[in-house]
N, C-alpha and C positions, 0 to 999 in steps of 0.2 A: 549452637548450629546456626550458620548464616541463613537468612531468609532468601527467597527467590530474587528479590530486588537487589540485594547485596551481591549475590552470585552473578547476576546478569550485568551489574555495574562493573564488576571486576573483569568479566569476559569482554565487555565492550571496550574497556581501556586496554586490555591485553592485545586484542586483535586490531583495533582501530588506532591505537597509539595516542589517544586523547581521552580525557575524562568527559563523560556525558554531563551536560549542564544539569540534567535531571532525568531520572528514570521514572516514567509514569506506569503505574500498575492499575489496570482497569479490570474489574470483575464483571464480565458480561460475555454472553455467548455470541460471538461474531462469526461463527462458522457458516451462518446462513448467507453471508455475502458471497455472491457468485464470483468466480475467477474473472469473468469478463468485466464486471464492474470494478473489481479490485485493480485490474490492469489499466483502467481508464485514467488518463492524466487529470481529469476533473474530479476524481473521487476526493472527498474531504478528509484526506489523511491528517490534516492539521488538527482535527477534532480529537485525535488520540494523543496529541501533544498538549494536553491541558489537564488541569486537575479534575475537571468534571466533564463527562460526556454522557450522551443519552442514546436511546434506541433509534433516534432519527437517522443516525449514520447507517443503521442496518437496512433502512428502507430507501436509501438514496438510489436514484436512477439517472443515467446520463441524459442530457438534452441535446447533445450534438456528438459528432464523431470525435474521437479522442484527438486532441491537438498534439503537435510535435513537442516532445520533451525539451527541445532546444529553443522553443519560442520564449520571448521575454516574459510573458505572463507565467508560464510554468517554471521558468528558471527562478523568478522572484519568489514564487510560492514554495519551491523546493529549498531555496536558500534560507528561508525563514525557519525551516525545521532543523537545519544543521546543528549538530551538537546535542541533539535530544534523542531520547530512547523511550520506547513504549512497549509494554507487554500486555496482551489482552488474554485473560484467563477465564474460562467458563466457571460459573459458580460451583458446579460439582467438583471440578478439578481443584479449585482453590480450597474447598473444604477438606478434600482428601489430603492435600499437601500439608495442612496444619499439623497433622499427627503422623506424617510419614516423611521423615528426613530423606530417606533413600529416593522416594518419588520426587521430592523437591530437587535433589541433585540430578536425577535423570532428566527432569524437565529443563533445568539450567543447562545441562550438556546439549540437549537438543537445540536450545536457543543459541548456544555458543557455536554450534555447527553452522548455523545461518551466517554468523559473523565471519567465521573462517572461510566459508565458501565464497563470500563476496570479496574478501581482501587477502586471505591467506595469512599465515603467521610469520612469514619471512619479510625481508625488506622489499619495498616497491621496486619493480624492475624499471630501469630507465635506459635510454639509448646511450651507446658509448660516447664519452666526452660530454655528457650532460649530468645535471644534478637537480634534485628536487629542492625547491626553496619554499619557505613559508610553512604554514600549517594546514594540512588537509583535514577537514572536518567531515563527520559522518552523522547520519541519522538512521534510525532503524525502528521498524515496527514488526512485531511478531505476534501472530494470532494463533492460539493453541486450541486444540479440540479437548474433549473431556478426558482423553487418554494421555494427554501431555505431548501429543505429536503436533508438528507445525502444520497448520492449515493454510495460512497466508503469511507472506513476509514481504517487506520492502526495505531496501537499503539504498540510501542516496549519499553521494559524496560531492564535495566541492571545496574550493580554496586552494591556495598554493599554486605554484607554476614550475615548469621545467625549463632550465636554461643551461648555458655552458658552465662546466665545472672550472675550478681554478686553473688547471693545466691548459684547458682550451682557451680560457680568457687571456692567459699569458701569450699563447700562440697568436691569438687575434691581435693583441697589442703589438707584438713583435712584427707581425705582417703589416700592420698599419704604419709602423715606423719605417719599414723597408719601402713601402709604397710612397710614403712622403719623401724619403731620401731619393728614390728614383725619379719622382716628379721634379724635385729641385734640380737634380743633375740634368734631366732632360731640358728643363727650362734654361739652364745655363748653356748647354750645348746649342740650343736653338738661338739664344742671344748671340753667341759667338759665330754661328753659321750666318746669321743675318748680317752681322758686322762685316764678315768676309765677303759676303755677296755684294753689299753696297760699296765696299772698297774696290772690289773688282770692277763693278759697273762704273765707278768714278774714273778709274784708270783707263778703262776701255773708251770711255767717252772722251777723255782728254787726248788719247792717241788718235782717235778718229777725227777729232777737231783739227789737229796739227796736219794730218795727212790731207784733209780737205781744204787746207789753206785758211781755216777759220781761226781768227785770233780774237781774244777778248778785247772789249773797248779800252780797258785800262792799259793793255799791252800796246795798242795802236798809239795811244797818247804818248807813252814813254818812247816809242820808236821815233815819232815825229819830233819830239823835243831833242832827241840826240842826233838827228840827221838834218843839217842845215839845208841840204839839197831838196829836202822834202818841203821846204817852206817856199811858197810861191806868192807873188804879188797879185792880188786880185785886180783885174783891169777896171 
């Protein structure tokens, strides 16, 4: 018959989709921790993710208002726990489970319900046209009372990201190509329009010059050279 740790390790992998780096099993009565302290972001949850812990965690008290869970300090603290699992069992319950496989299975089922509640057993929902990339890791702490019921729990997750799926990526690539083609075509049209504009201006300028009796210096020289009457002796 599998022990509690093995049962919880299997449930962790089944619901979170990843293997726990280690499942810590602490025998201590942590039911005295108040819900207010348990929900405080400064609570030393990391002490449960170690091979040894002591009763000092039971006497912990906050020294400030709870910080934002999105603050860099708390994000770093939470990130260090990802991939780890912890179960805190009172001594009386631990003793009873040694000779009662049915109770052990019942307790494991209660713990599995915590995992299922936080992530569900189905695929992670994503927005249409998106896909989850990478690996999402979780950490979990479950504190039991002497009847095997859940007194406190905490589940954290992190890692991975959501981005466009393959179909959307192809659509984005095709749209970028279309935009580049339109840009090149518009650039060519602008060049042609500029050339027509300058050519029109040149023709209009020449026509206006003729109408106003203006001739270029080189034309005047050619006309004088070809017309003897235009040559006069300077007195």
